[in-house]
Legacy VTK file of the C-alpha trace (Angstrom):
# vtk DataFile Version 3.0
C-alpha trace
ASCII
DATASET POLYDATA
POINTS 310 float
-6.837 -13.920 -16.389
-6.674 -10.640 -14.465
-7.243 -11.976 -10.979
-4.147 -11.664 -8.818
-4.167 -13.773 -5.699
-1.064 -12.293 -4.101
-1.324 -9.195 -1.928
2.221 -7.928 -1.935
3.049 -5.780 1.031
6.205 -4.438 -0.431
5.989 -1.270 -2.504
7.293 -3.105 -5.561
7.273 -0.801 -8.571
7.653 -1.730 -12.236
10.837 -0.466 -13.877
10.741 -0.029 -17.630
14.334 0.996 -18.240
17.602 1.526 -16.413
18.312 5.068 -15.298
21.790 6.369 -15.982
23.502 9.470 -14.674
23.869 12.435 -16.941
27.238 14.162 -17.193
28.195 15.743 -13.887
29.192 19.323 -13.340
32.373 20.202 -11.487
30.345 20.831 -8.347
28.810 17.338 -8.646
32.268 15.815 -9.135
33.206 17.222 -5.733
30.015 17.116 -3.665
29.919 18.738 -0.228
30.871 16.411 2.604
27.362 16.585 4.072
25.591 15.697 0.806
23.751 12.357 1.128
25.541 9.489 -0.579
23.843 7.260 -3.122
23.751 3.477 -2.750
27.011 2.869 -4.591
28.816 5.608 -2.664
27.585 4.163 0.641
28.926 0.729 -0.343
32.258 2.190 -1.489
32.674 3.961 1.851
32.204 0.734 3.861
35.021 -1.837 3.778
32.562 -4.631 4.576
31.139 -4.258 1.058
34.395 -4.072 -0.916
33.748 -7.341 -2.790
30.200 -6.218 -3.600
31.600 -2.994 -5.047
34.098 -4.995 -7.095
31.286 -7.189 -8.421
28.997 -4.245 -9.239
31.841 -2.533 -11.102
32.716 -5.661 -13.105
29.060 -6.174 -14.042
28.817 -2.530 -15.189
25.917 -1.824 -12.829
27.430 1.075 -10.877
25.906 3.818 -13.033
22.468 2.212 -12.906
22.536 1.878 -9.098
23.524 5.538 -8.802
20.372 6.516 -10.686
17.263 8.078 -9.216
15.723 4.769 -8.195
14.647 4.453 -5.506
16.121 1.010 -4.845
16.190 -1.409 -1.941
19.430 -3.381 -1.960
20.020 -6.533 0.083
23.794 -6.187 0.223
25.979 -9.256 0.898
29.016 -8.612 3.075
32.545 -9.717 2.176
32.084 -12.784 4.384
28.950 -13.676 2.406
30.818 -13.445 -0.879
33.752 -15.473 0.425
31.314 -18.224 1.446
29.890 -18.172 -2.097
33.374 -18.443 -3.611
34.061 -21.502 -1.464
30.717 -23.008 -2.524
31.464 -22.409 -6.208
35.103 -23.446 -5.934
36.426 -20.151 -7.326
39.093 -17.769 -6.084
37.043 -14.576 -6.184
35.255 -12.067 -8.403
38.064 -12.312 -10.961
36.914 -15.871 -11.728
33.348 -14.763 -12.532
32.434 -12.871 -15.690
29.962 -9.998 -16.011
27.300 -12.237 -17.569
27.408 -14.502 -14.504
27.482 -11.667 -11.982
24.698 -9.513 -13.429
21.665 -11.744 -12.655
23.107 -12.559 -9.217
23.542 -8.886 -8.320
20.154 -7.822 -9.719
18.614 -10.608 -7.631
19.500 -8.455 -4.599
17.749 -5.296 -5.828
14.074 -4.393 -5.423
12.365 -1.304 -6.826
11.288 1.180 -4.195
12.779 2.255 -0.876
11.565 -0.337 1.650
12.624 0.175 5.272
12.709 -2.716 7.738
9.552 -1.460 9.465
7.682 -1.819 6.143
8.778 -5.416 5.537
6.336 -8.306 5.937
6.394 -11.960 4.948
5.797 -12.661 1.272
7.308 -12.766 -2.195
9.039 -9.734 -3.651
10.010 -9.159 -7.269
13.648 -8.292 -7.924
15.195 -6.518 -10.903
16.593 -9.864 -12.099
14.454 -10.587 -15.146
15.086 -13.936 -16.847
13.608 -12.423 -19.996
13.080 -8.713 -20.819
9.384 -9.396 -21.454
8.972 -11.315 -18.202
8.643 -10.254 -14.582
11.744 -10.461 -12.429
12.742 -13.466 -10.369
11.280 -13.245 -6.877
12.743 -13.748 -3.414
10.868 -14.995 -0.357
11.042 -12.641 2.608
10.246 -13.852 6.131
9.575 -11.307 8.866
9.856 -12.655 12.412
12.198 -11.671 15.194
14.470 -10.699 12.309
14.269 -10.670 8.536
15.286 -13.493 6.196
15.553 -13.219 2.427
15.701 -16.592 0.630
17.485 -18.034 3.652
19.916 -15.150 4.181
19.687 -13.044 7.347
19.480 -9.267 7.444
22.266 -8.354 9.862
22.232 -4.571 9.418
19.010 -2.803 8.460
18.060 0.628 7.160
21.354 2.052 5.905
19.819 5.039 4.149
21.099 6.491 0.888
19.966 9.375 -1.280
18.364 6.990 -3.780
17.152 4.164 -1.558
18.068 1.920 1.339
20.554 -0.886 2.021
19.982 -3.933 4.224
23.187 -5.931 4.784
22.812 -9.733 4.555
25.032 -12.661 5.523
24.571 -14.795 2.398
24.609 -14.162 -1.337
21.133 -14.788 -2.778
21.456 -16.888 -5.925
18.458 -16.693 -8.288
16.009 -19.382 -7.148
14.557 -21.955 -9.491
11.225 -23.628 -8.767
12.843 -26.193 -6.443
14.742 -23.624 -4.386
11.635 -21.457 -4.183
9.893 -24.406 -2.537
12.853 -24.988 -0.232
12.904 -21.341 0.857
9.202 -21.276 1.777
8.298 -23.345 4.880
4.730 -23.720 3.571
6.103 -26.132 0.943
8.217 -28.319 3.235
6.173 -31.485 2.545
6.310 -30.849 -1.206
10.086 -30.599 -0.917
10.240 -33.898 0.995
8.163 -35.535 -1.726
10.293 -34.150 -4.570
13.504 -35.290 -2.875
12.130 -38.762 -2.110
10.962 -39.165 -5.713
14.404 -38.164 -7.003
12.984 -35.258 -9.038
14.934 -32.356 -7.513
17.690 -32.367 -10.140
15.248 -32.645 -13.046
13.144 -29.727 -11.764
16.315 -27.699 -11.189
17.122 -27.921 -14.903
16.660 -25.194 -17.487
12.960 -25.853 -17.988
11.036 -23.672 -18.079
8.421 -25.304 -15.876
5.056 -24.238 -14.555
4.426 -25.900 -11.192
1.080 -26.087 -9.427
2.443 -26.418 -5.896
0.316 -27.917 -3.099
0.772 -26.406 0.356
1.506 -28.453 3.475
-2.199 -28.259 4.375
-3.066 -29.752 0.975
-0.690 -32.669 1.525
-2.011 -33.287 5.036
-5.530 -33.466 3.621
-4.300 -36.070 1.112
-2.661 -38.125 3.857
-5.915 -38.103 5.828
-7.869 -39.215 2.749
-5.385 -42.035 2.091
-5.206 -43.030 5.755
-1.418 -42.650 5.892
0.816 -40.759 8.307
2.836 -38.781 5.766
5.401 -38.892 2.973
7.261 -41.719 4.719
4.269 -43.980 4.045
4.494 -43.437 0.274
7.149 -44.864 -2.042
9.085 -42.982 -4.716
7.158 -44.972 -7.315
3.866 -43.736 -5.859
5.029 -40.129 -5.516
6.615 -39.670 -8.946
3.429 -39.746 -11.090
1.611 -37.540 -8.584
4.361 -34.908 -8.612
4.811 -34.931 -12.400
1.064 -34.392 -12.684
1.606 -30.967 -11.090
4.148 -29.795 -13.687
3.467 -28.247 -17.094
6.080 -27.307 -19.697
6.706 -23.600 -20.235
6.649 -20.476 -18.097
2.880 -19.913 -17.962
1.979 -16.878 -15.879
-1.518 -16.178 -14.582
-2.351 -13.772 -17.398
-1.763 -16.572 -19.903
-4.025 -19.126 -18.215
-7.302 -20.011 -19.916
-9.902 -22.748 -19.553
-9.134 -26.050 -21.206
-7.155 -29.266 -21.073
-3.444 -28.870 -20.303
-0.838 -31.635 -20.786
1.438 -32.350 -17.826
4.843 -33.998 -17.556
3.079 -37.204 -16.571
2.714 -38.926 -19.942
-0.832 -38.957 -21.234
-2.294 -37.068 -18.276
-3.906 -33.651 -18.662
-5.219 -31.098 -16.213
-8.719 -29.708 -16.642
-8.384 -25.973 -15.991
-11.416 -23.765 -15.426
-11.058 -19.970 -15.303
-14.040 -18.038 -13.948
-14.866 -14.893 -12.022
-14.178 -16.931 -8.884
-10.583 -17.633 -9.931
-8.851 -20.714 -11.313
-9.861 -24.279 -10.493
-8.082 -27.470 -11.539
-9.860 -30.800 -11.978
-12.853 -29.496 -10.054
-11.191 -29.868 -6.639
-8.051 -27.726 -6.431
-8.159 -23.938 -6.319
-5.259 -21.691 -7.254
-4.725 -19.551 -4.157
-1.585 -17.643 -5.150
-0.013 -16.991 -8.532
3.121 -15.993 -10.391
5.910 -16.932 -7.988
8.589 -16.343 -10.594
11.774 -18.385 -10.502
14.843 -18.494 -12.717
13.610 -21.635 -14.525
9.849 -21.293 -14.304
6.884 -20.126 -12.311
4.870 -21.504 -9.379
1.136 -21.219 -8.786
0.026 -22.330 -5.314
-2.941 -24.705 -4.973
-4.991 -25.866 -1.994
-5.316 -29.586 -2.870
-3.005 -32.277 -4.196
-3.819 -33.348 -7.751
-4.030 -37.126 -8.138
-3.831 -38.545 -11.688
LINES 1 311
310 0 1 2 3 4 5 6 7 8 9 10 11 12 13 14 15 16 17 18 19 20 21 22 23 24 25 26 27 28 29 30 31 32 33 34 35 36 37 38 39 40 41 42 43 44 45 46 47 48 49 50 51 52 53 54 55 56 57 58 59 60 61 62 63 64 65 66 67 68 69 70 71 72 73 74 75 76 77 78 79 80 81 82 83 84 85 86 87 88 89 90 91 92 93 94 95 96 97 98 99 100 101 102 103 104 105 106 107 108 109 110 111 112 113 114 115 116 117 118 119 120 121 122 123 124 125 126 127 128 129 130 131 132 133 134 135 136 137 138 139 140 141 142 143 144 145 146 147 148 149 150 151 152 153 154 155 156 157 158 159 160 161 162 163 164 165 166 167 168 169 170 171 172 173 174 175 176 177 178 179 180 181 182 183 184 185 186 187 188 189 190 191 192 193 194 195 196 197 198 199 200 201 202 203 204 205 206 207 208 209 210 211 212 213 214 215 216 217 218 219 220 221 222 223 224 225 226 227 228 229 230 231 232 233 234 235 236 237 238 239 240 241 242 243 244 245 246 247 248 249 250 251 252 253 254 255 256 257 258 259 260 261 262 263 264 265 266 267 268 269 270 271 272 273 274 275 276 277 278 279 280 281 282 283 284 285 286 287 288 289 290 291 292 293 294 295 296 297 298 299 300 301 302 303 304 305 306 307 308 309
C-alpha cells in the first residue's frame, strides 16, 4: 500500500549509513577560534551537557555526530540525566553499557537541521531504528506556547552548530513503545484510560511486536453515544478487554505490508476484515485508517476513526 496518511512537517530525511570523519590535517586538529563548532564540540563546550557527552562517548557515537549530517539533536541536560538515573535506580552513566545507551541517545536525534520556527505538532522519525531494515522509532512533538517532545520540554532552542542544531530538553526521552506513544499523544487519552482500566498496559508494553489500530478520542466518543453511556467509567474491564484486544495484531506490520484480507487479532477467534483500495484502508466496513506507521520500540500504530467492536 503506497498511500501515506501522515503529512510530516519536519524535514525528516532518510539516512542510509553513518557518516564518519576522515583523518584530520594538522590545521583541522587546531581549528581557528572563530570556526563554527559541530554538535559534539558545542556539547563539550557547555557544562550543562557534560553527562550527555559522557554518554555519547561511551556509546561510541561521537564520530558519527561530528559527521556532515545535518542533525537535529534534542539534548538532555545534566539535570535530565540525573532524574533518569534516579528513575532507573543507577548511580550514573558508568552503570549503563553502550548497548543500553545507544538506542536512548539515537532516540534524541532527527535527520535534518530543524529550527524551532520550523517545528509543528506531529510525529517525527528518529535515528533509533529497532531493526536495520525498519524505520526509526518516532517521537511525538507538540508545538504550543513552547515545544514538547514525548513529554519533555524544550528549554533552550536553536543552538546552532556547523552540522545541525541543538534544542536542550529537561527530560531524557526513552524509546516509546505502543503504550507510551498513546500516553504521549493527547488524542489517545481515552484509549489510554481504557487500556489501563482493562489491565492491558503491561502486556502491551512487552516485547511484542504489536500492530495496534488505535481509535482516537472522537472515535471513542462516537461509541459512547451509540451505546448510550457517558464514557469509559460506564464500561467494566471485562467489557473493555475483548474490544481492546480486537484492535491488536501480532507483528510489526507497516502500511506498505498491508493487503486486503482477513487478519487474526489477539482476541481469540476474531479476525479483522481489511480492505485496501485507492481510497485507503478500511477495516470491517466502518473504520478508516486515517494515519499510519507511528513506529514504536515494540510495534507500530495505525490510527483509525471508529472503534472496532468484535
